[in-house]
C-alpha positions as CSV (number, residue, x, y, z in Angstrom):
1,M,-21.3,-39.4,-10.8
2,K,-24.1,-37.4,-12.3
3,K,-24.4,-37.4,-16.1
4,F,-23.4,-34.2,-17.9
5,T,-26.7,-33.1,-19.1
6,L,-27.7,-30.1,-21.2
7,E,-29.2,-28.4,-18.1
8,R,-25.9,-28.8,-16.2
9,F,-24.0,-27.4,-19.2
10,F,-26.2,-24.2,-19.2
11,K,-25.9,-23.8,-15.5
12,L,-22.1,-24.0,-15.8
13,L,-22.1,-21.6,-18.7
14,L,-24.3,-19.1,-16.8
15,T,-21.9,-19.3,-13.9
16,V,-18.9,-18.6,-16.0
17,I,-20.6,-15.7,-17.7
18,A,-21.6,-14.3,-14.3
19,I,-18.0,-14.6,-13.1
20,V,-16.6,-12.9,-16.3
21,I,-19.1,-10.0,-16.1
22,T,-18.3,-9.5,-12.4
23,A,-14.6,-9.4,-13.1
24,L,-15.1,-6.9,-15.9
25,L,-17.3,-4.7,-13.7
26,L,-14.7,-4.8,-11.0
27,Y,-12.0,-3.8,-13.5
28,R,-14.1,-1.1,-15.0
29,F,-14.8,0.5,-11.7
30,S,-11.5,-0.5,-10.0
31,T,-11.0,3.0,-8.6
32,L,-14.4,2.9,-6.8
33,V,-13.7,-0.6,-5.7
34,A,-10.4,0.6,-4.2
35,Y,-12.2,3.4,-2.3
36,V,-14.6,0.8,-0.9
37,L,-11.8,-1.5,0.1
38,V,-10.0,1.4,1.9
39,A,-13.2,2.2,3.8
40,L,-13.5,-1.5,4.7
41,V,-9.9,-1.5,6.1
42,F,-10.7,1.6,8.1
43,S,-13.9,0.0,9.4
44,Y,-11.9,-3.0,10.6
45,L,-9.4,-0.7,12.3
46,F,-12.0,1.4,14.0
47,D,-14.5,-1.4,14.9
48,P,-12.8,-2.3,18.3
49,V,-13.0,1.3,19.4
50,V,-16.7,1.5,18.5
51,N,-17.3,-1.8,20.3
52,R,-15.7,-0.5,23.5
53,M,-17.7,2.7,23.3
54,Q,-20.8,0.6,23.0
55,V,-19.9,-1.3,26.1
56,A,-19.3,2.0,27.8
57,G,-22.9,3.1,27.1
58,F,-22.8,4.8,23.7
59,R,-25.4,4.0,21.1
60,R,-23.6,2.4,18.1
61,T,-24.7,5.1,15.7
62,N,-23.4,7.9,18.0
63,A,-20.1,6.0,18.6
64,V,-19.6,5.5,14.9
65,A,-20.3,9.1,14.2
66,L,-17.9,10.3,16.9
67,V,-15.1,7.9,15.7
68,V,-15.5,8.9,12.0
69,A,-15.7,12.6,12.9
70,S,-12.5,12.3,15.0
71,F,-10.8,10.6,12.1
72,I,-11.9,13.4,9.7
73,L,-10.7,16.1,12.1
74,L,-7.3,14.3,12.4
75,I,-7.0,14.3,8.6
76,I,-7.9,18.0,8.4
77,W,-5.3,18.8,11.1
78,A,-2.6,16.8,9.3
79,S,-3.5,18.5,6.0
80,T,-3.3,22.0,7.5
81,T,-0.2,21.4,9.5
82,L,2.0,18.7,8.1
83,A,0.9,19.0,4.4
84,P,2.1,22.6,4.0
85,T,5.4,21.7,5.5
86,I,5.8,18.8,3.2
87,G,4.6,20.8,0.3
88,N,7.2,23.6,1.0
89,Q,9.9,21.0,1.2
90,V,8.8,19.5,-2.1
91,I,8.7,22.9,-3.8
92,L,12.2,23.7,-2.4
93,L,13.5,20.3,-3.7
94,A,11.9,20.9,-7.1
95,S,13.6,24.3,-7.4
96,Q,16.9,22.6,-7.1
97,L,16.0,20.2,-9.9
98,N,17.6,22.0,-12.9
99,T,20.0,21.0,-15.6
100,E,23.0,22.6,-14.0
101,T,22.5,20.8,-10.7
102,I,21.9,17.5,-12.6
103,N,25.1,17.9,-14.6
104,T,27.1,18.7,-11.6
105,I,25.9,15.7,-9.6
106,A,26.1,13.4,-12.7
107,L,29.7,14.5,-13.2
108,Q,30.6,13.8,-9.6
109,V,29.0,10.4,-9.8
110,E,30.8,9.7,-13.0
111,N,34.2,10.7,-11.7
112,E,33.7,8.5,-8.6
113,L,32.7,5.5,-10.8
114,V,35.4,6.0,-13.4
115,Y,38.0,6.1,-10.6
116,R,36.6,2.8,-9.1
117,I,35.5,1.1,-12.3
118,P,38.0,2.0,-15.0
119,F,36.1,0.4,-18.0
120,I,33.4,3.1,-17.7
121,A,34.0,5.7,-20.4
122,E,34.2,9.4,-19.5
123,G,31.1,11.4,-20.4
124,Q,28.9,8.3,-20.8
125,I,27.0,8.7,-17.5
126,V,26.6,12.5,-17.9
127,E,25.1,12.0,-21.4
128,V,22.7,9.3,-20.2
129,V,21.5,11.4,-17.3
130,N,21.0,14.5,-19.5
131,N,19.0,12.5,-22.1
132,L,16.9,11.1,-19.3
133,F,16.3,14.5,-17.7
134,N,15.4,16.2,-21.1
135,R,13.1,13.4,-22.0
136,T,11.4,13.5,-18.6
137,F,10.9,17.3,-18.5
138,D,10.1,18.1,-22.1
139,L,6.9,19.9,-23.0
140,G,4.9,16.9,-24.0
141,N,5.7,15.0,-20.8
142,F,5.1,18.2,-18.8
143,Q,1.6,18.5,-20.2
144,D,1.0,14.8,-19.4
145,T,2.3,15.4,-15.9
146,V,-0.1,18.4,-15.4
147,T,-3.0,16.3,-16.7
148,N,-2.1,13.5,-14.3
149,L,-1.9,16.0,-11.4
150,F,-5.4,17.2,-12.1
151,G,-6.5,13.6,-12.2
152,I,-4.8,12.9,-8.8
153,F,-6.5,15.9,-7.2
154,A,-9.9,14.8,-8.6
155,N,-9.3,11.3,-7.2
156,I,-8.3,12.7,-3.8
157,F,-11.5,14.9,-3.7
158,T,-13.7,11.9,-4.7
159,A,-11.9,9.7,-2.1
160,A,-12.5,12.3,0.6
161,L,-16.2,12.1,-0.1
162,I,-16.6,8.4,-0.5
163,I,-14.3,6.8,2.0
164,P,-15.7,8.5,5.2
165,F,-19.2,7.9,4.0
166,A,-18.6,4.2,3.3
167,T,-16.6,3.8,6.5
168,F,-19.5,5.2,8.5
169,F,-22.0,2.6,7.1
170,F,-19.6,-0.3,7.3
171,L,-19.1,0.4,11.0
172,K,-22.8,1.1,11.6
173,D,-24.4,-1.7,9.6
174,G,-21.4,-4.0,9.1
175,S,-23.1,-7.0,10.8
176,K,-26.3,-6.5,8.9
177,L,-24.4,-6.2,5.5
178,R,-22.5,-9.4,6.4
179,R,-25.7,-11.3,7.1
180,Q,-27.2,-10.1,3.8
181,V,-24.2,-11.4,1.9
182,L,-24.2,-14.7,3.8
183,E,-27.9,-15.2,3.0
184,L,-27.0,-15.4,-0.7
185,V,-24.7,-18.4,0.0
186,P,-26.4,-21.9,-0.5
187,N,-26.7,-23.9,2.7
188,P,-24.2,-26.6,1.8
189,F,-21.5,-23.9,1.4
190,F,-22.5,-21.7,4.3
191,E,-20.2,-23.0,7.0
192,T,-17.2,-23.0,4.6
193,T,-17.9,-19.5,3.5
194,L,-18.4,-18.2,7.0
195,T,-15.0,-19.8,8.1
196,I,-13.2,-18.2,5.1
197,L,-14.6,-14.8,5.9
198,N,-13.7,-15.0,9.6
199,K,-10.2,-16.2,8.9
200,I,-9.6,-13.6,6.2
201,E,-10.9,-10.8,8.4
202,T,-8.8,-11.8,11.4
203,R,-5.6,-12.1,9.4
204,L,-6.1,-8.9,7.5
205,I,-7.0,-6.9,10.6
206,L,-3.8,-8.0,12.3
207,Y,-1.8,-7.3,9.1
208,F,-3.1,-3.8,8.4
209,K,-2.8,-2.8,12.1
210,G,0.8,-4.0,12.2
211,V,1.7,-2.3,8.9
212,L,0.1,1.0,10.0
213,I,1.9,1.2,13.3
214,Q,5.2,-0.1,11.9
215,S,5.3,2.2,8.9
216,T,4.3,5.2,11.0
217,L,7.1,4.6,13.6
218,V,9.7,3.9,10.9
219,G,8.7,7.1,9.1
220,I,9.0,9.2,12.4
221,I,12.3,7.6,13.3
222,S,13.7,8.2,9.8
223,W,12.5,11.8,9.9
224,L,14.2,12.5,13.3
225,L,17.5,10.8,12.4
226,L,17.7,12.6,9.0
227,S,16.9,15.9,10.6
228,S,19.7,15.3,13.1
229,I,22.2,15.0,10.3
230,G,21.1,18.3,8.8
231,L,18.9,17.1,5.9
232,K,16.5,19.9,5.1
233,N,13.9,17.8,3.4
234,A,13.9,15.2,6.2
235,L,10.1,15.3,6.7
236,V,9.5,14.4,3.0
237,V,12.0,11.6,3.0
238,G,10.8,10.3,6.4
239,A,7.2,10.2,5.1
240,A,8.3,8.4,1.9
241,V,10.4,5.9,3.8
242,G,7.5,5.1,6.1
243,V,5.2,4.5,3.1
244,A,7.8,2.5,1.3
245,N,8.4,0.4,4.4
246,T,5.0,-1.2,3.9
247,I,6.6,-3.2,1.0
248,P,8.7,-6.1,2.3
249,Y,12.2,-6.3,1.0
250,F,11.9,-3.5,-1.6
251,G,10.7,-0.8,0.8
252,P,14.0,-0.4,2.7
253,V,15.9,-0.3,-0.6
254,I,13.6,2.5,-1.8
255,G,14.4,4.4,1.5
256,Y,18.1,4.1,1.0
257,I,18.0,5.3,-2.7
258,L,15.6,8.2,-1.9
259,S,17.7,9.4,1.0
260,I,20.9,9.2,-1.0
261,I,19.4,11.2,-4.0
262,I,18.0,13.9,-1.7
263,A,21.2,14.2,0.2
264,I,23.1,14.7,-3.1
265,F,20.6,17.2,-4.4
266,E,20.7,19.3,-1.3
267,T,24.5,19.6,-1.0
268,G,25.6,19.1,-4.6
269,D,28.2,16.6,-3.4
270,F,28.4,13.3,-1.4
271,S,29.1,14.9,2.0
272,L,25.7,13.9,3.5
273,V,25.4,10.6,1.8
274,P,27.2,8.4,4.4
275,Y,25.2,10.0,7.2
276,A,21.9,9.6,5.3
277,I,22.7,5.9,4.7
278,G,23.6,5.5,8.4
279,A,20.3,7.2,9.5
280,I,18.2,4.9,7.3
281,M,20.3,1.9,8.4
282,V,19.6,2.7,12.1
283,A,15.9,3.1,11.4
284,Q,15.8,-0.3,9.7
285,I,17.7,-2.0,12.5
286,V,15.2,-0.6,15.0
287,D,12.4,-1.9,12.7
288,N,13.8,-5.4,12.4
289,V,15.1,-5.8,15.9
290,I,12.4,-4.1,18.0
291,L,9.3,-3.0,16.0
292,Q,8.6,-6.1,13.9
293,P,8.9,-8.6,16.8
294,L,6.7,-6.4,19.0
295,I,3.9,-5.2,16.8
296,F,4.0,-7.0,13.4
297,S,2.9,-10.6,13.1
298,K,5.3,-12.5,10.9
299,S,3.0,-15.5,10.8
300,S,1.9,-14.7,7.3
301,G,2.1,-18.4,6.4
302,F,4.4,-17.7,3.4
303,H,8.1,-18.6,3.1
304,P,10.3,-15.5,2.6
305,L,11.1,-16.7,-0.9
306,Y,7.4,-16.9,-1.8
307,I,6.9,-13.4,-0.4
308,L,9.6,-12.1,-2.7
309,F,8.0,-13.6,-5.8
310,I,4.5,-12.5,-4.7
311,I,5.7,-8.9,-4.5
312,M,7.4,-9.1,-7.9
313,I,4.3,-10.5,-9.5
314,G,2.3,-7.7,-7.9
315,A,4.7,-5.1,-9.2
316,E,4.5,-6.6,-12.7
317,L,0.7,-6.6,-12.7
318,A,-0.1,-3.2,-11.0
319,G,3.2,-1.4,-10.2
320,L,3.5,0.2,-6.8
321,V,-0.1,-0.5,-5.9
322,G,0.4,-4.1,-6.8
323,M,3.4,-4.3,-4.5
324,L,1.4,-2.8,-1.6
325,L,-1.6,-5.2,-2.1
326,A,0.4,-8.3,-3.1
327,I,0.6,-9.9,0.4
328,P,-3.0,-9.2,1.5
329,T,-4.3,-10.5,-1.9
330,A,-2.1,-13.6,-1.6
331,T,-3.3,-14.1,2.0
332,I,-6.9,-14.0,0.9
333,I,-6.3,-16.5,-2.0
334,K,-4.3,-18.9,0.3
335,I,-7.0,-18.9,3.0
336,T,-9.8,-19.4,0.5
337,I,-8.0,-22.3,-1.2
338,T,-7.0,-23.9,2.1
339,E,-10.5,-23.8,3.5
340,I,-12.2,-25.0,0.3
341,N,-9.7,-27.9,0.1
342,W,-10.4,-28.8,3.8
343,S,-14.1,-28.7,3.1
344,I,-13.8,-30.9,0.1
345,N,-11.9,-33.5,2.1
346,N,-14.1,-33.4,5.2
347,Y,-17.5,-32.1,4.3
348,H,-17.7,-33.5,0.7
349,V,-20.0,-30.6,-0.1
350,F,-18.3,-29.7,-3.3
351,K,-18.3,-33.3,-4.7
352,S,-21.0,-34.7,-6.9
353,D,-23.2,-37.5,-5.7
354,T,-22.3,-40.9,-7.0
């Protein structure tokens, strides 16, 4: 084994400093990094289409421009057709959110629970709900909410500028950028790095494609079923259920809770609740029995218990965003560790000379 010299110490120290600085920069500009990652995901999803257009005779630049422009037009169409409908439903729902409605629903819930669970004191649930409502919608929190909304709109505007721009260049010059990154890798680690990148890209492309198709279909099915039972805000709930369904285990629970709450708010009683539960249940049965086996690869390499803990860790670290990114992040870490371990045992490139 090589001796631990002062030169090796300084090299190790510089490496650690570089890693720390990189991590701090990524954290400081995490929003920008998120935009770039979203653009990278879109480039992976659109790359097969661009490649087919190239085979058909299109120049790559023209093919990329056409695909990105079509995607932008699709977003514009959705924002001018679906978004106003969803917005109107949200406004209608918000108009129903008042103290009187909250008290009525809380009282009904309390009566039902007191009847079934005798040790719950009368007035306790109503008091808790009223305190929560007042604390949520007081003036200070309202001002914070307005400030957060302005921040959200600013982020949406920035994302609308950055993501299509970055997607265009990832699609157009992706192979060139990949070669430039790989040129920075020392020769002993080149093959391992290339294998890691290829396996990560392959797994994540399959994962994101499956999730996109699955969540879209679940959202549409939920919307149609909830509309059929007479839920006025079915489009909002269906869209939320589709997004929530991207989170394993917890997504369906969110869908059930949201549909129950909206059903109670709309009617002021529990008349629609069983039907709303049934609609979401049918959507989940279709998802688990038909959609997942057909379009979503379950070969994530993780035991279901591990997936549960991974999602909980993601929620603890970054809330809802952490839950959404938990599985892809864990997949990247697992592939990286597995390939490095294989290279250590077979190539010996990471071992010091004796």
